[in-house]
N, C-alpha and C positions, 0 to 999 in steps of 0.2 A: 493489338491494334498499333499500327505505326503509320504516320503520315509524313510524306516527303515534300519539301518545297525546293526552290532553287538553292537556298542557302542553309536550310534547316532540316533536321529530323525531329519529329515529335513522336515520342514513345512514352510508355508508362513510366512514371517516376518510381524509382525503387529505393529501398533502404540503402543500397550501395551509393546513392546520390546524397546521402545525409551530410557529408562534410561540405560539398559544394553548395548545397541548399542553405546550410547554416551560414556559409561565407557571404552570400549575397542577400539573404533574407534578414540577417541580424543587423544590417546597416540601418539604424533607426532614422537617420535623416533621409536616405534614399527611399525608404519605405514608410514615410510618415503618414501616408493615407491608407496603409494596410491595418487590418484589425488584428493581425497576428505577426509579432516580431519575436522570433526565438532568440534566447540568450545562450542556450546550451545545447549540446547534442541530445540530452534527455528530452528537451522541449521538442526537438525534431522527431525523435523516436515516438513520442506521444502523438504528434501530428500524424505520422505514418499509421499509427494504430487506429486512427479515426477514418482512414481512407478505404474505399472499396477496392478490392483486388480486381474487380471486373468492371468493365465499361457498360453503361446503359442499364444500371440497376436503379429503379425508382427510389427516391428518398436517400440517395447517397451522393458523396463527392468522389470524383475520379480525377486524378492529377496526372497531367502530361508534362514530361521533361521537354524543354526547348533546348535542343543541342545544335551547336554550330557544326555544319558538315566538314568544313575544312580543317578543323582541329579537334573534333569530338568533345568540345567543351560545353558543359552545362551552363547556359547563360540565362535561364529563366524557367518559369513553369506556368501552365495554364490549368486552372481548376474548372471542372465541369460539374455542376450540381444538377443531377437528374431529379428534378422536382417530382415529376410523374411520367406517365408514358409519352406525353406530347410536349412537355415544356422543360426547358433547361435554363440554368443561369451560368454565365461564364465570368471568370476573373483571371487576370494575368499579372505576372510580375516578371520584369526583366532586370537583370543585374545592372547597377548604376553605370558601369563603364560601357555597356552595350545599348543604353537608352539613346533615343534620337537617331537610330540608324535604320529604322524600318522593320526591325525584327518583330515587334509586337503586332504590327499590321500584317506582316507575312504569316506569322503563326496563327493569328486570329482568323484570317481569311481561310486558311486550310481547315481549321476546326469548324468554322461556320459551314463551309462546303460539306464537310463530313456529317455534321449534325442534321443539316437540311437534306442533303443528298442521300447518303448511305442509311442514316437512321430515321429519315422521314419525320423529323421533329416539326412541330407547328410553330413554336415560338421560343425565342432566346431572349433572356433579359440580362442586364448587368446593373449592379448596384455600386455607385461610386460617390466619393466625396466631391461636391461641386467645385471645391478649390483645386482639385486635381485636373488642371487645365489640359494637360497632355492626354489624359484618359478621355475627357470630354471630346477633344478633337478627334481622337482615334475612333471612338464610337460613332460620332457624326460622319466621319469619312467613310465608315463601313455601312452607313445607311440606317443606323439605329436612330430612333426618335425618343425624345425626352417625354416620359409619361407622368412622372410624379416628382415632386420636391418635398421631402419630409423634413421639417424643421427639428433640429436637435433630437433626432430619433435613435441615434446610436451612441453608446458610451464606448469610446475607443481611447485607450491609453489614458484613462482618467478624465477625458474631455467629452462633453456632449457635442456631437457633430451632426450636420445635416447629411441626408442621404438622398441621392438623386437616382431614380430608376429609369433606365433606358431599355427599349425593347425593339425587336425586329421579328416580323413574321416571315415564314418561308416564302409566301407569295410576293414579298417585297424585296427579297434578296437578289441582288445583281452582283455578279463577280466584278470587283473593282480592280482595275489594273494598276 
C-alpha cells in the first residue's frame, strides 16, 4: 500500500525507519500528548514487533510512514487501528520541526480517502487529549465530531488524563481542500 499526495508519500513504516522514528518520537515535549515515547532503539524494535505487516487486518495496528517527497525524509507516521471489518481508529505524529505546515492535514486526508474509498470502511474514530488543541482543530477541520469526553480515563506518563473521542462516518466525509 502506498498513497501519494502533493508533498508526501505514505508507505508502510519499516524497521529501516527505526532511527528516524526514534529521533522524532523520543522528543518528550513535542510528543507530550502521546501515550508512547520511546527512549531507546530497543523500545522502537518492540513497537515494530506489535504492528501488523498487512493492512486491513481486524484487531491490529498498521503504521504508515509520512515521507516528504522532495527529500525522502521521514517526518511522521500515521497509525491505523483496524478495530473490526467496518471501523478504524487513526492517530498521527508529525516531527516537531514539521508541525504547523499542513502535513498532518494532507496525510490524514489521503488516509481517510483510502479508508472510506478503497477499503469501504463505515466509521473512523480518533482518541486525543483535549488539551492537544492542534489535534482538536485538525479533526474538526476534517469534519470529525466530538462524541465523548472521558474524564481521567487514561494513565499516560504517570498522569491521569482526559480522553476525547472524535468520529466521522463515511457518509459524512467530504474532501476538504
